[in-house]
All heavy atoms as a GROMACS GRO file, in nm:
protein
  589
    1MET      N    1  -0.016  -0.149  -1.002
    1MET     CA    2  -0.062  -0.264  -0.923
    1MET      C    3   0.000  -0.258  -0.790
    1MET      O    4   0.112  -0.222  -0.772
    1MET     CB    5  -0.028  -0.394  -0.998
    1MET     CG    6  -0.086  -0.522  -0.935
    1MET     SD    7  -0.084  -0.663  -1.028
    1MET     CE    8   0.068  -0.652  -1.113
    2MET      N    9  -0.078  -0.294  -0.684
    2MET     CA   10  -0.029  -0.276  -0.550
    2MET      C   11  -0.090  -0.396  -0.467
    2MET      O   12  -0.209  -0.428  -0.483
    2MET     CB   13  -0.071  -0.151  -0.489
    2MET     CG   14  -0.031  -0.128  -0.341
    2MET     SD   15  -0.089   0.032  -0.280
    2MET     CE   16  -0.260  -0.010  -0.250
    3ARG      N   17  -0.016  -0.452  -0.382
    3ARG     CA   18  -0.057  -0.558  -0.292
    3ARG      C   19  -0.097  -0.500  -0.160
    3ARG      O   20  -0.039  -0.415  -0.110
    3ARG     CB   21   0.048  -0.665  -0.276
    3ARG     CG   22   0.092  -0.751  -0.378
    3ARG     CD   23   0.194  -0.855  -0.345
    3ARG     NE   24   0.266  -0.841  -0.230
    3ARG     CZ   25   0.310  -0.946  -0.151
    3ARG    NH1   26   0.291  -1.067  -0.197
    3ARG    NH2   27   0.377  -0.920  -0.042
    4VAL      N   28  -0.213  -0.554  -0.110
    4VAL     CA   29  -0.253  -0.514   0.024
    4VAL      C   30  -0.253  -0.639   0.103
    4VAL      O   31  -0.317  -0.735   0.066
    4VAL     CB   32  -0.403  -0.453   0.021
    4VAL    CG1   33  -0.449  -0.412   0.151
    4VAL    CG2   34  -0.401  -0.321  -0.073
    5LEU      N   35  -0.190  -0.627   0.225
    5LEU     CA   36  -0.169  -0.748   0.309
    5LEU      C   37  -0.236  -0.712   0.439
    5LEU      O   38  -0.234  -0.600   0.495
    5LEU     CB   39  -0.018  -0.771   0.333
    5LEU     CG   40   0.062  -0.794   0.208
    5LEU    CD1   41   0.208  -0.814   0.256
    5LEU    CD2   42   0.010  -0.918   0.137
    6LEU      N   43  -0.311  -0.811   0.496
    6LEU     CA   44  -0.369  -0.794   0.631
    6LEU      C   45  -0.316  -0.906   0.718
    6LEU      O   46  -0.318  -1.026   0.685
    6LEU     CB   47  -0.525  -0.811   0.620
    6LEU     CG   48  -0.599  -0.715   0.540
    6LEU    CD1   49  -0.751  -0.758   0.530
    6LEU    CD2   50  -0.583  -0.566   0.578
    7PHE      N   51  -0.265  -0.865   0.828
    7PHE     CA   52  -0.197  -0.966   0.927
    7PHE      C   53  -0.288  -0.988   1.036
    7PHE      O   54  -0.368  -0.905   1.075
    7PHE     CB   55  -0.062  -0.917   0.970
    7PHE     CG   56   0.047  -0.923   0.861
    7PHE    CD1   57   0.063  -0.812   0.775
    7PHE    CD2   58   0.116  -1.044   0.843
    7PHE    CE1   59   0.160  -0.828   0.682
    7PHE    CE2   60   0.206  -1.052   0.735
    7PHE     CZ   61   0.229  -0.945   0.651
    8GLY      N   62  -0.268  -1.104   1.103
    8GLY     CA   63  -0.335  -1.140   1.229
    8GLY      C   64  -0.487  -1.131   1.218
    8GLY      O   65  -0.544  -1.165   1.118
    9ARG      N   66  -0.549  -1.071   1.326
    9ARG     CA   67  -0.695  -1.073   1.337
    9ARG      C   68  -0.752  -0.981   1.212
    9ARG      O   69  -0.873  -1.004   1.181
    9ARG     CB   70  -0.742  -1.021   1.466
    9ARG     CG   71  -0.703  -0.882   1.498
    9ARG     CD   72  -0.762  -0.833   1.633
    9ARG     NE   73  -0.742  -0.698   1.662
    9ARG     CZ   74  -0.807  -0.594   1.613
    9ARG    NH1   75  -0.911  -0.613   1.536
    9ARG    NH2   76  -0.764  -0.459   1.641
   10LEU      N   77  -0.680  -0.891   1.162
   10LEU     CA   78  -0.735  -0.814   1.052
   10LEU      C   79  -0.769  -0.898   0.934
   10LEU      O   80  -0.880  -0.883   0.875
   10LEU     CB   81  -0.634  -0.714   1.011
   10LEU     CG   82  -0.592  -0.601   1.117
   10LEU    CD1   83  -0.477  -0.518   1.064
   10LEU    CD2   84  -0.718  -0.515   1.166
   11GLY      N   85  -0.687  -1.005   0.901
   11GLY     CA   86  -0.713  -1.094   0.796
   11GLY      C   87  -0.838  -1.187   0.839
   11GLY      O   88  -0.911  -1.221   0.750
   12ASP      N   89  -0.840  -1.218   0.966
   12ASP     CA   90  -0.958  -1.303   1.007
   12ASP      C   91  -1.089  -1.223   0.984
   12ASP      O   92  -1.189  -1.281   0.951
   12ASP     CB   93  -0.936  -1.335   1.160
   12ASP     CG   94  -0.820  -1.427   1.181
   12ASP    OD1   95  -0.774  -1.485   1.091
   12ASP    OD2   96  -0.778  -1.428   1.300
   13VAL      N   97  -1.080  -1.098   1.026
   13VAL     CA   98  -1.208  -1.022   1.013
   13VAL      C   99  -1.252  -1.001   0.863
   13VAL      O  100  -1.370  -1.014   0.818
   13VAL     CB  101  -1.188  -0.871   1.072
   13VAL    CG1  102  -1.308  -0.784   1.034
   13VAL    CG2  103  -1.181  -0.894   1.230
   14ALA      N  104  -1.145  -0.970   0.775
   14ALA     CA  105  -1.185  -0.950   0.636
   14ALA      C  106  -1.209  -1.081   0.565
   14ALA      O  107  -1.278  -1.079   0.459
   14ALA     CB  108  -1.064  -0.887   0.576
   15GLY      N  109  -1.160  -1.196   0.608
   15GLY     CA  110  -1.169  -1.319   0.538
   15GLY      C  111  -1.071  -1.331   0.418
   15GLY      O  112  -1.092  -1.412   0.331
   16TRP      N  113  -0.974  -1.240   0.411
   16TRP     CA  114  -0.867  -1.240   0.320
   16TRP      C  115  -0.745  -1.188   0.375
   16TRP      O  116  -0.749  -1.118   0.475
   16TRP     CB  117  -0.895  -1.179   0.187
   16TRP     CG  118  -0.946  -1.030   0.203
   16TRP    CD1  119  -1.073  -0.982   0.223
   16TRP    CD2  120  -0.854  -0.913   0.193
   16TRP    NE1  121  -1.071  -0.846   0.227
   16TRP    CE2  122  -0.934  -0.802   0.212
   16TRP    CE3  123  -0.722  -0.898   0.171
   16TRP    CZ2  124  -0.883  -0.678   0.208
   16TRP    CZ3  125  -0.664  -0.775   0.166
   16TRP    CH2  126  -0.752  -0.661   0.181
   17ARG      N  127  -0.618  -1.233   0.323
   17ARG     CA  128  -0.499  -1.185   0.375
   17ARG      C  129  -0.420  -1.100   0.277
   17ARG      O  130  -0.334  -1.042   0.314
   17ARG     CB  131  -0.419  -1.298   0.432
   17ARG     CG  132  -0.489  -1.381   0.545
   17ARG     CD  133  -0.399  -1.430   0.633
   17ARG     NE  134  -0.471  -1.502   0.741
   17ARG     CZ  135  -0.499  -1.433   0.864
   17ARG    NH1  136  -0.457  -1.313   0.878
   17ARG    NH2  137  -0.572  -1.490   0.956
   18GLU      N  138  -0.452  -1.134   0.150
   18GLU     CA  139  -0.376  -1.054   0.054
   18GLU      C  140  -0.474  -1.030  -0.069
   18GLU      O  141  -0.548  -1.111  -0.112
   18GLU     CB  142  -0.262  -1.141  -0.008
   18GLU     CG  143  -0.176  -1.070  -0.106
   18GLU     CD  144  -0.054  -1.156  -0.153
   18GLU    OE1  145  -0.009  -1.235  -0.080
   18GLU    OE2  146   0.000  -1.125  -0.263
   19ARG      N  147  -0.454  -0.913  -0.115
   19ARG     CA  148  -0.533  -0.868  -0.237
   19ARG      C  149  -0.442  -0.776  -0.318
   19ARG      O  150  -0.365  -0.707  -0.281
   19ARG     CB  151  -0.658  -0.790  -0.188
   19ARG     CG  152  -0.736  -0.740  -0.301
   19ARG     CD  153  -0.865  -0.672  -0.245
   19ARG     NE  154  -0.961  -0.772  -0.190
   19ARG     CZ  155  -1.071  -0.736  -0.129
   19ARG    NH1  156  -1.109  -0.616  -0.117
   19ARG    NH2  157  -1.149  -0.836  -0.087
   20VAL      N  158  -0.473  -0.790  -0.450
   20VAL     CA  159  -0.390  -0.709  -0.547
   20VAL      C  160  -0.487  -0.611  -0.604
   20VAL      O  161  -0.609  -0.651  -0.653
   20VAL     CB  162  -0.335  -0.795  -0.664
   20VAL    CG1  163  -0.263  -0.704  -0.764
   20VAL    CG2  164  -0.235  -0.896  -0.601
   21LEU      N  165  -0.462  -0.479  -0.590
   21LEU     CA  166  -0.537  -0.371  -0.656
   21LEU      C  167  -0.468  -0.328  -0.785
   21LEU      O  168  -0.361  -0.278  -0.796
   21LEU     CB  169  -0.552  -0.256  -0.559
   21LEU     CG  170  -0.604  -0.285  -0.418
   21LEU    CD1  171  -0.601  -0.153  -0.337
   21LEU    CD2  172  -0.737  -0.344  -0.423
   22GLU      N  173  -0.550  -0.334  -0.893
   22GLU     CA  174  -0.505  -0.292  -1.025
   22GLU      C  175  -0.495  -0.147  -1.031
   22GLU      O  176  -0.405  -0.101  -1.099
   22GLU     CB  177  -0.592  -0.348  -1.134
   22GLU     CG  178  -0.595  -0.505  -1.139
   22GLU     CD  179  -0.470  -0.558  -1.176
   22GLU    OE1  180  -0.392  -0.510  -1.253
   22GLU    OE2  181  -0.440  -0.680  -1.141
   23ALA      N  182  -0.594  -0.084  -0.972
   23ALA     CA  183  -0.592   0.069  -0.967
   23ALA      C  184  -0.579   0.116  -0.823
   23ALA      O  185  -0.683   0.132  -0.760
   23ALA     CB  186  -0.718   0.120  -1.021
   24PRO      N  187  -0.450   0.134  -0.768
   24PRO     CA  188  -0.439   0.168  -0.624
   24PRO      C  189  -0.507   0.311  -0.597
   24PRO      O  190  -0.506   0.396  -0.685
   24PRO     CB  191  -0.292   0.164  -0.595
   24PRO     CG  192  -0.241   0.102  -0.717
   24PRO     CD  193  -0.335   0.112  -0.833
   25PRO      N  194  -0.557   0.324  -0.480
   25PRO     CA  195  -0.602   0.464  -0.442
   25PRO      C  196  -0.500   0.561  -0.431
   25PRO      O  197  -0.374   0.531  -0.430
   25PRO     CB  198  -0.675   0.443  -0.304
   25PRO     CG  199  -0.630   0.309  -0.263
   25PRO     CD  200  -0.583   0.230  -0.377
   26VAL      N  201  -0.518   0.684  -0.439
   26VAL     CA  202  -0.418   0.796  -0.439
   26VAL      C  203  -0.323   0.802  -0.307
   26VAL      O  204  -0.213   0.837  -0.312
   26VAL     CB  205  -0.473   0.932  -0.469
   26VAL    CG1  206  -0.524   0.936  -0.615
   26VAL    CG2  207  -0.569   0.973  -0.370
   27ASP      N  208  -0.400   0.765  -0.192
   27ASP     CA  209  -0.315   0.777  -0.070
   27ASP      C  210  -0.367   0.669   0.028
   27ASP      O  211  -0.471   0.605   0.008
   27ASP     CB  212  -0.325   0.920  -0.020
   27ASP     CG  213  -0.464   0.970   0.023
   27ASP    OD1  214  -0.549   0.886   0.049
   27ASP    OD2  215  -0.488   1.091   0.012
   28LEU      N  216  -0.305   0.663   0.143
   28LEU     CA  217  -0.332   0.560   0.241
   28LEU      C  218  -0.465   0.591   0.305
   28LEU      O  219  -0.534   0.491   0.329
   28LEU     CB  220  -0.222   0.574   0.352
   28LEU     CG  221  -0.219   0.448   0.451
   28LEU    CD1  222  -0.209   0.313   0.380
   28LEU    CD2  223  -0.110   0.467   0.550
   29ALA      N  224  -0.507   0.711   0.327
   29ALA     CA  225  -0.642   0.744   0.381
   29ALA      C  226  -0.744   0.695   0.286
   29ALA      O  227  -0.847   0.635   0.326
   29ALA     CB  228  -0.652   0.885   0.409
   30ALA      N  229  -0.725   0.710   0.160
   30ALA     CA  230  -0.828   0.664   0.053
   30ALA      C  231  -0.833   0.518   0.059
   30ALA      O  232  -0.942   0.447   0.036
   30ALA     CB  233  -0.795   0.715  -0.080
   31LEU      N  234  -0.726   0.449   0.070
   31LEU     CA  235  -0.721   0.301   0.079
   31LEU      C  236  -0.801   0.253   0.196
   31LEU      O  237  -0.883   0.168   0.191
   31LEU     CB  238  -0.578   0.245   0.087
   31LEU     CG  239  -0.568   0.096   0.108
   31LEU    CD1  240  -0.629   0.019  -0.001
   31LEU    CD2  241  -0.410   0.057   0.116
   32ARG      N  242  -0.771   0.326   0.316
   32ARG     CA  243  -0.851   0.273   0.433
   32ARG      C  244  -0.999   0.301   0.415
   32ARG      O  245  -1.084   0.220   0.461
   32ARG     CB  246  -0.802   0.358   0.556
   32ARG     CG  247  -0.668   0.312   0.615
   32ARG     CD  248  -0.639   0.400   0.740
   32ARG     NE  249  -0.518   0.361   0.804
   32ARG     CZ  250  -0.511   0.296   0.920
   32ARG    NH1  251  -0.614   0.240   0.972
   32ARG    NH2  252  -0.398   0.261   0.964
   33ALA      N  253  -1.027   0.422   0.352
   33ALA     CA  254  -1.178   0.448   0.337
   33ALA      C  255  -1.227   0.342   0.244
   33ALA      O  256  -1.352   0.316   0.263
   33ALA     CB  257  -1.185   0.596   0.281
   34GLY      N  258  -1.165   0.316   0.134
   34GLY     CA  259  -1.220   0.215   0.043
   34GLY      C  260  -1.244   0.082   0.107
   34GLY      O  261  -1.349   0.012   0.084
   35LEU      N  262  -1.151   0.029   0.184
   35LEU     CA  263  -1.155  -0.091   0.254
   35LEU      C  264  -1.275  -0.087   0.355
   35LEU      O  265  -1.336  -0.189   0.369
   35LEU     CB  266  -1.027  -0.128   0.331
   35LEU     CG  267  -0.908  -0.163   0.232
   35LEU    CD1  268  -0.778  -0.183   0.304
   35LEU    CD2  269  -0.942  -0.285   0.138
   36SER      N  270  -1.286   0.028   0.423
   36SER     CA  271  -1.395   0.039   0.534
   36SER      C  272  -1.530   0.039   0.451
   36SER      O  273  -1.631  -0.009   0.507
   36SER     CB  274  -1.376   0.177   0.602
   36SER     OG  275  -1.257   0.161   0.680
   37ALA      N  276  -1.540   0.108   0.348
   37ALA     CA  277  -1.674   0.106   0.266
   37ALA      C  278  -1.714  -0.022   0.212
   37ALA      O  279  -1.820  -0.060   0.224
   37ALA     CB  280  -1.657   0.204   0.146
   38GLU      N  281  -1.616  -0.107   0.181
   38GLU     CA  282  -1.639  -0.235   0.127
   38GLU      C  283  -1.678  -0.340   0.245
   38GLU      O  284  -1.761  -0.420   0.211
   38GLU     CB  285  -1.510  -0.287   0.059
   38GLU     CG  286  -1.522  -0.425  -0.003
   38GLU     CD  287  -1.382  -0.458  -0.071
   38GLU    OE1  288  -1.341  -0.386  -0.172
   38GLU    OE2  289  -1.330  -0.556  -0.022
   39ASP      N  290  -1.607  -0.306   0.358
   39ASP     CA  291  -1.641  -0.407   0.468
   39ASP      C  292  -1.632  -0.322   0.597
   39ASP      O  293  -1.520  -0.308   0.655
   39ASP     CB  294  -1.534  -0.520   0.467
   39ASP     CG  295  -1.557  -0.624   0.574
   39ASP    OD1  296  -1.632  -0.597   0.674
   39ASP    OD2  297  -1.490  -0.735   0.575
   40PRO      N  298  -1.739  -0.287   0.647
   40PRO     CA  299  -1.751  -0.202   0.766
   40PRO      C  300  -1.680  -0.265   0.893
   40PRO      O  301  -1.624  -0.195   0.972
   40PRO     CB  302  -1.895  -0.176   0.792
   40PRO     CG  303  -1.956  -0.191   0.660
   40PRO     CD  304  -1.874  -0.293   0.588
   41ARG      N  305  -1.682  -0.396   0.896
   41ARG     CA  306  -1.609  -0.464   1.013
   41ARG      C  307  -1.473  -0.448   0.997
   41ARG      O  308  -1.403  -0.423   1.103
   41ARG     CB  309  -1.660  -0.620   1.023
   41ARG     CG  310  -1.798  -0.634   1.069
   41ARG     CD  311  -1.843  -0.786   1.076
   41ARG     NE  312  -1.749  -0.872   0.991
   41ARG     CZ  313  -1.693  -0.979   1.039
   41ARG    NH1  314  -1.720  -1.032   1.167
   41ARG    NH2  315  -1.629  -1.061   0.965
   42LEU      N  316  -1.414  -0.464   0.876
   42LEU     CA  317  -1.274  -0.447   0.857
   42LEU      C  318  -1.236  -0.303   0.885
   42LEU      O  319  -1.137  -0.270   0.948
   42LEU     CB  320  -1.232  -0.484   0.721
   42LEU     CG  321  -1.078  -0.447   0.685
   42LEU    CD1  322  -0.998  -0.525   0.772
   42LEU    CD2  323  -1.058  -0.498   0.537
   43GLY      N  324  -1.319  -0.209   0.849
   43GLY     CA  325  -1.297  -0.066   0.871
   43GLY      C  326  -1.287  -0.035   1.026
   43GLY      O  327  -1.204   0.038   1.062
   44GLU      N  328  -1.376  -0.098   1.099
   44GLU     CA  329  -1.370  -0.075   1.243
   44GLU      C  330  -1.243  -0.141   1.300
   44GLU      O  331  -1.190  -0.075   1.390
   44GLU     CB  332  -1.499  -0.148   1.306
   44GLU     CG  333  -1.509  -0.131   1.442
   44GLU     CD  334  -1.644  -0.190   1.506
   44GLU    OE1  335  -1.741  -0.174   1.442
   44GLU    OE2  336  -1.634  -0.246   1.603
   45ALA      N  337  -1.211  -0.252   1.251
   45ALA     CA  338  -1.088  -0.311   1.293
   45ALA      C  339  -0.955  -0.230   1.256
   45ALA      O  340  -0.871  -0.214   1.338
   45ALA     CB  341  -1.073  -0.454   1.238
   46LEU      N  342  -0.960  -0.174   1.138
   46LEU     CA  343  -0.842  -0.089   1.092
   46LEU      C  344  -0.835   0.035   1.172
   46LEU      O  345  -0.726   0.089   1.193
   46LEU     CB  346  -0.854  -0.058   0.946
   46LEU     CG  347  -0.828  -0.167   0.844
   46LEU    CD1  348  -0.868  -0.120   0.704
   46LEU    CD2  349  -0.688  -0.224   0.855
   47ASP      N  350  -0.948   0.092   1.225
   47ASP     CA  351  -0.954   0.204   1.305
   47ASP      C  352  -0.922   0.179   1.450
   47ASP      O  353  -0.913   0.277   1.533
   47ASP     CB  354  -1.091   0.282   1.297
   47ASP     CG  355  -1.098   0.348   1.158
   47ASP    OD1  356  -1.014   0.368   1.094
   47ASP    OD2  357  -1.224   0.366   1.121
   48GLY      N  358  -0.914   0.059   1.497
   48GLY     CA  359  -0.882   0.015   1.624
   48GLY      C  360  -0.749   0.070   1.681
   48GLY      O  361  -0.651   0.102   1.594
   49PRO      N  362  -0.730   0.074   1.818
   49PRO     CA  363  -0.603   0.122   1.863
   49PRO      C  364  -0.498   0.028   1.835
   49PRO      O  365  -0.499  -0.098   1.840
   49PRO     CB  366  -0.634   0.118   2.021
   49PRO     CG  367  -0.744   0.030   2.038
   49PRO     CD  368  -0.827   0.028   1.913
   50GLY      N  369  -0.377   0.081   1.799
   50GLY     CA  370  -0.258   0.009   1.787
   50GLY      C  371  -0.240  -0.049   1.646
   50GLY      O  372  -0.134  -0.111   1.621
   51VAL      N  373  -0.345  -0.042   1.548
   51VAL     CA  374  -0.318  -0.089   1.423
   51VAL      C  375  -0.228   0.011   1.345
   51VAL      O  376  -0.238   0.133   1.345
   51VAL     CB  377  -0.461  -0.089   1.352
   51VAL    CG1  378  -0.439  -0.134   1.195
   51VAL    CG2  379  -0.544  -0.196   1.414
   52GLN      N  380  -0.126  -0.056   1.283
   52GLN     CA  381  -0.027   0.020   1.210
   52GLN      C  382  -0.028  -0.018   1.060
   52GLN      O  383  -0.069  -0.127   1.029
   52GLN     CB  384   0.110  -0.010   1.263
   52GLN     CG  385   0.132   0.033   1.413
   52GLN     CD  386   0.274   0.021   1.461
   52GLN    OE1  387   0.352  -0.052   1.398
   52GLN    NE2  388   0.301   0.091   1.567
   53ALA      N  389   0.022   0.072   0.983
   53ALA     CA  390   0.032   0.048   0.836
   53ALA      C  391   0.189   0.053   0.801
   53ALA      O  392   0.253   0.137   0.850
   53ALA     CB  393  -0.049   0.156   0.760
   54ALA      N  394   0.221  -0.040   0.704
   54ALA     CA  395   0.360  -0.036   0.656
   54ALA      C  396   0.350  -0.029   0.514
   54ALA      O  397   0.275  -0.091   0.442
   54ALA     CB  398   0.435  -0.171   0.690
   55VAL      N  399   0.415   0.070   0.454
   55VAL     CA  400   0.420   0.099   0.311
   55VAL      C  401   0.555   0.053   0.259
   55VAL      O  402   0.651   0.125   0.296
   55VAL     CB  403   0.385   0.250   0.280
   55VAL    CG1  404   0.403   0.278   0.136
   55VAL    CG2  405   0.241   0.283   0.325
   56ASP      N  406   0.564  -0.039   0.171
   56ASP     CA  407   0.677  -0.095   0.113
   56ASP      C  408   0.769  -0.128   0.230
   56ASP      O  409   0.888  -0.090   0.238
   56ASP     CB  410   0.745  -0.002   0.014
   56ASP     CG  411   0.675  -0.010  -0.117
   56ASP    OD1  412   0.600  -0.110  -0.148
   56ASP    OD2  413   0.692   0.084  -0.208
   57GLN      N  414   0.708  -0.188   0.336
   57GLN     CA  415   0.783  -0.240   0.450
   57GLN      C  416   0.845  -0.142   0.552
   57GLN      O  417   0.929  -0.175   0.632
   57GLN     CB  418   0.888  -0.343   0.411
   57GLN     CG  419   0.824  -0.457   0.329
   57GLN     CD  420   0.922  -0.579   0.298
   57GLN    OE1  421   1.037  -0.572   0.335
   57GLN    NE2  422   0.879  -0.662   0.221
   58VAL      N  423   0.789  -0.016   0.537
   58VAL     CA  424   0.830   0.085   0.627
   58VAL      C  425   0.704   0.137   0.709
   58VAL      O  426   0.609   0.169   0.643
   58VAL     CB  427   0.893   0.207   0.563
   58VAL    CG1  428   0.929   0.316   0.658
   58VAL    CG2  429   1.022   0.165   0.477
   59LEU      N  430   0.705   0.126   0.844
   59LEU     CA  431   0.597   0.180   0.916
   59LEU      C  432   0.569   0.329   0.896
   59LEU      O  433   0.660   0.403   0.895
   59LEU     CB  434   0.621   0.159   1.064
   59LEU     CG  435   0.617   0.001   1.111
   59LEU    CD1  436   0.650  -0.006   1.262
   59LEU    CD2  437   0.479  -0.062   1.083
   60VAL      N  438   0.440   0.356   0.878
   60VAL     CA  439   0.414   0.500   0.863
   60VAL      C  440   0.297   0.548   0.951
   60VAL      O  441   0.218   0.466   1.001
   60VAL     CB  442   0.362   0.524   0.717
   60VAL    CG1  443   0.478   0.497   0.620
   60VAL    CG2  444   0.243   0.451   0.671
   61ARG      N  445   0.287   0.670   0.976
   61ARG     CA  446   0.179   0.730   1.059
   61ARG      C  447   0.106   0.817   0.967
   61ARG      O  448   0.167   0.887   0.883
   61ARG     CB  449   0.240   0.798   1.182
   61ARG     CG  450   0.289   0.703   1.282
   61ARG     CD  451   0.337   0.787   1.407
   61ARG     NE  452   0.404   0.696   1.496
   61ARG     CZ  453   0.347   0.658   1.613
   61ARG    NH1  454   0.228   0.680   1.648
   61ARG    NH2  455   0.425   0.574   1.688
   62GLY      N  456  -0.029   0.820   0.989
   62GLY     CA  457  -0.109   0.912   0.910
   62GLY      C  458  -0.122   0.866   0.767
   62GLY      O  459  -0.109   0.753   0.734
   63SER      N  460  -0.147   0.968   0.679
   63SER     CA  461  -0.169   0.931   0.539
   63SER      C  462  -0.047   0.958   0.454
   63SER      O  463   0.043   1.041   0.503
   63SER     CB  464  -0.290   0.991   0.483
   63SER     OG  465  -0.318   0.935   0.354
   64MET      N  466  -0.029   0.902   0.342
   64MET     CA  467   0.078   0.935   0.247
   64MET      C  468   0.038   0.897   0.109
   64MET      O  469  -0.049   0.806   0.096
   64MET     CB  470   0.210   0.871   0.294
   64MET     CG  471   0.210   0.720   0.277
   64MET     SD  472   0.364   0.649   0.316
   64MET     CE  473   0.457   0.680   0.169
   65SER      N  474   0.094   0.953   0.012
   65SER     CA  475   0.071   0.923  -0.120
   65SER      C  476   0.109   0.766  -0.142
   65SER      O  477   0.205   0.721  -0.094
   65SER     CB  478   0.158   1.012  -0.213
   65SER     OG  479   0.143   0.963  -0.347
   66LEU      N  480   0.023   0.700  -0.230
   66LEU     CA  481   0.055   0.567  -0.263
   66LEU      C  482   0.112   0.552  -0.402
   66LEU      O  483   0.122   0.438  -0.463
   66LEU     CB  484  -0.054   0.476  -0.249
   66LEU     CG  485  -0.108   0.454  -0.097
   66LEU    CD1  486  -0.234   0.380  -0.090
   66LEU    CD2  487   0.000   0.406  -0.005
   67HIS      N  488   0.155   0.670  -0.468
   67HIS     CA  489   0.209   0.668  -0.605
   67HIS      C  490   0.336   0.591  -0.611
   67HIS      O  491   0.429   0.612  -0.527
   67HIS     CB  492   0.239   0.816  -0.643
   67HIS     CG  493   0.288   0.822  -0.782
   67HIS    ND1  494   0.224   0.794  -0.895
   67HIS    CD2  495   0.418   0.833  -0.823
   67HIS    CE1  496   0.293   0.812  -1.003
   67HIS    NE2  497   0.420   0.836  -0.965
   68GLY      N  498   0.339   0.488  -0.686
   68GLY     CA  499   0.461   0.399  -0.708
   68GLY      C  500   0.482   0.300  -0.594
   68GLY      O  501   0.586   0.244  -0.589
   69VAL      N  502   0.378   0.284  -0.502
   69VAL     CA  503   0.403   0.192  -0.392
   69VAL      C  504   0.361   0.052  -0.434
   69VAL      O  505   0.262   0.037  -0.511
   69VAL     CB  506   0.316   0.235  -0.279
   69VAL    CG1  507   0.295   0.123  -0.171
   69VAL    CG2  508   0.368   0.362  -0.218
   70ALA      N  509   0.441  -0.048  -0.403
   70ALA     CA  510   0.409  -0.186  -0.441
   70ALA      C  511   0.327  -0.262  -0.335
   70ALA      O  512   0.261  -0.358  -0.371
   70ALA     CB  513   0.550  -0.260  -0.470
   71GLU      N  514   0.342  -0.219  -0.207
   71GLU     CA  515   0.283  -0.302  -0.110
   71GLU      C  516   0.234  -0.219   0.017
   71GLU      O  517   0.316  -0.128   0.055
   71GLU     CB  518   0.370  -0.412  -0.057
   71GLU     CG  519   0.330  -0.497   0.054
   71GLU     CD  520   0.426  -0.599   0.096
   71GLU    OE1  521   0.458  -0.695   0.023
   71GLU    OE2  522   0.501  -0.576   0.198
   72VAL      N  523   0.118  -0.242   0.071
   72VAL     CA  524   0.069  -0.185   0.183
   72VAL      C  525   0.030  -0.294   0.276
   72VAL      O  526  -0.051  -0.376   0.233
   72VAL     CB  527  -0.038  -0.089   0.174
   72VAL    CG1  528  -0.098  -0.038   0.305
   72VAL    CG2  529   0.004   0.034   0.082
   73ALA      N  530   0.076  -0.305   0.405
   73ALA     CA  531   0.035  -0.392   0.500
   73ALA      C  532  -0.016  -0.334   0.621
   73ALA      O  533   0.031  -0.228   0.669
   73ALA     CB  534   0.162  -0.482   0.536
   74PHE      N  535  -0.125  -0.392   0.669
   74PHE     CA  536  -0.189  -0.345   0.788
   74PHE      C  537  -0.156  -0.446   0.903
   74PHE      O  538  -0.182  -0.565   0.885
   74PHE     CB  539  -0.341  -0.322   0.771
   74PHE     CG  540  -0.369  -0.212   0.684
   74PHE    CD1  541  -0.411  -0.225   0.549
   74PHE    CD2  542  -0.363  -0.076   0.735
   74PHE    CE1  543  -0.436  -0.128   0.463
   74PHE    CE2  544  -0.393   0.026   0.641
   74PHE     CZ  545  -0.435   0.005   0.509
   75LEU      N  546  -0.114  -0.398   1.016
   75LEU     CA  547  -0.062  -0.484   1.126
   75LEU      C  548  -0.149  -0.455   1.255
   75LEU      O  549  -0.150  -0.337   1.292
   75LEU     CB  550   0.090  -0.454   1.159
   75LEU     CG  551   0.176  -0.459   1.024
   75LEU    CD1  552   0.279  -0.344   1.023
   75LEU    CD2  553   0.238  -0.587   1.019
   76PRO      N  554  -0.194  -0.555   1.304
   76PRO     CA  555  -0.271  -0.538   1.437
   76PRO      C  556  -0.169  -0.514   1.546
   76PRO      O  557  -0.055  -0.536   1.533
   76PRO     CB  558  -0.342  -0.674   1.452
   76PRO     CG  559  -0.256  -0.770   1.391
   76PRO     CD  560  -0.185  -0.703   1.273
   77PRO      N  561  -0.224  -0.470   1.659
   77PRO     CA  562  -0.123  -0.452   1.780
   77PRO      C  563  -0.066  -0.586   1.823
   77PRO      O  564  -0.125  -0.700   1.804
   77PRO     CB  565  -0.226  -0.410   1.883
   77PRO     CG  566  -0.356  -0.385   1.824
   77PRO     CD  567  -0.368  -0.444   1.686
   78MET      N  568   0.057  -0.569   1.863
   78MET     CA  569   0.136  -0.677   1.905
   78MET      C  570   0.090  -0.712   2.052
   78MET      O  571   0.072  -0.623   2.121
   78MET     CB  572   0.278  -0.667   1.894
   78MET     CG  573   0.327  -0.629   1.755
   78MET     SD  574   0.305  -0.768   1.639
   78MET     CE  575   0.444  -0.864   1.674
   79SER      N  576   0.090  -0.848   2.083
   79SER     CA  577   0.077  -0.872   2.231
   79SER      C  578   0.202  -0.940   2.263
   79SER      O  579   0.276  -1.001   2.198
   79SER     CB  580  -0.050  -0.946   2.250
   79SER     OG  581  -0.040  -1.071   2.176
   80GLY      N  582   0.215  -0.945   2.394
   80GLY     CA  583   0.344  -1.010   2.441
   80GLY      C  584   0.314  -1.051   2.588
   80GLY      O  585   0.229  -1.016   2.647
   81GLY      N  586   0.405  -1.128   2.634
   81GLY     CA  587   0.390  -1.177   2.774
   81GLY      C  588   0.516  -1.156   2.839
   81GLY      O  589   0.614  -1.100   2.800
   0.00000   0.00000   0.00000
């Protein structure tokens, strides 16, 4: 079981902020692909510039295995002033 979290506008686009997957995908790329196939608007938002993924609260780049992972969070770009 794995929790998927969407922060900021990503959650607004998807209409949800947290979801539990009983059968997690094998890797981060497959998770992104599955979310994109389910909701193309979310997929477009996830592919946007500056969107980051955190796996068990560690920022990651690219794809990685999700074996044994408890949580994946997608973070939109930060803005500041």
